[in-house]
N, C-alpha and C positions, 0 to 999 in steps of 0.2 A: 549707502545703496551697496558697493559691492560686497561689506562685510555682509549685509542680512543675504543675498545673492549666496554667497557661498555658506551660512550657516541653512541656507533651505536645502542647499544640493546633500550637506554633510551629515543630516539629522537621517533623512531616509537611507541612507549606505551606514550609519552606526547603527536604528532598527535592524536592516537585513542581516548583518555582522550579528547581533546578539541572538537574532531568529536563529542564523545558523548554525552557534556556539549552541544554543540551547538544544536542539534535535540532535546535535554531535553526543554534547554533557547529556543526556535523556538515553541515548542509545548506549553509551559506553557502559552509564551504569544497568542499561538492560542487558546488557554484555557480558559484565562481573558476574551478576547472579547467573546469566546460565553458564558461562564457566564455571562459577563457581561446583554446581551441581552436572559435571561432569555431561556438559551437553554434546552429541555428535558433531565432529567437526566439520560434517558439510552444511547443519544446520546452524553453525557456528559462523562458520565465511557467510551466506545467506545474510543473516543478520551485523554482520561487518559492512556489507553494501548494500544494505536497506532496501534486499529485495524483499519480494512478497512468500510468505509460506506456504506450503502444499498441506493434505492432509497429512502427509505422511512424516513430514517436521511435528506438526502439531502433535503427532501421535509421538514418537520419536523425543521431544521434549516432554512430554507427559510424563512418559515411562522414564525418566533422566529424573524426574520428581522437580520439575519445574515449576515455581506456583502459578496454580493460571494465571490473578493477576500481571503478573511479568508478561508472560505470555498475551494475555490484553491488552499491555501498556504497547508491549512492541505490535500488536498489529493495530493501534488506535496512529504510534508514528507513523506508519508508512501507509496506512489509509486505506488498505487493504480491507476488498466486501469476498463475501465469501456466499455462494447460492449450494445449500444443502438439501440433499434431498431426504427423503423417509431414510432410506440404506442408512446414509451418512451420518445422520445423529441417532441412527441406533450402533454403530460403529463407535459414535465420538462417545458415547453412552457406556458400550461396553467397553472402551478404552479407559474409564473413569475420570471422564467430567462429568462435571457441576451441569445439574438442570440450568443454572444462572449460566455462566461460560458456554452453555449449547444457544442457550436464549439471545446471547451477547454476538454470539455469529451470526443467529437467524436476522438479526436486527441490521447486519454489518450494511448492507445495501442501503436503508435506507439513513443507515446515520455518514456515508459517503460513497455518496450516487459519483458514478463512474459516467464522462463523456461515452455517450455510445455513436460512433461512427453506423449511417447505412450507408451503403456502400451498392448502387445499383447494377447486379450483374447483368443487364445487358443496358449497352451503349446507347446513347442515345445522337443517331444520324440526324443532321441538319439537312436540305435540300437546299444543293449549290447552283445558281442557275447561270449559266454558261453564254454569253451571247455567239449566236452563229454568224459567220460566216459568209456573205453572198459570194458566190462567185461570179 
């Protein structure tokens, strides 16, 4: 029985370690391709820390001729979603991104939904009834 319990506890731990190792190996492979293309150091730092990339970072990666598939794989790894306006779509197409990549960016909110916390700006006051002493 004790052996069964140890096995049941060990299997999820091994799966967790394997999943973390897979993300690290995937990040390292993407990082190596970005370094080979001489990507800017600030973008490489964000990739090392697994932080989301903003539109200026995407443009900098495109200018350093990092393949769009590498950028899309990194976005998939970090599960970042982008909200594009008409001006941003035009800017990305002017910067040389393909229609397929822009469509991928437009689909990221559906692919990677984020949890949105709605915080009520008005505090809720509950009435407090205090008994009055009679004198």
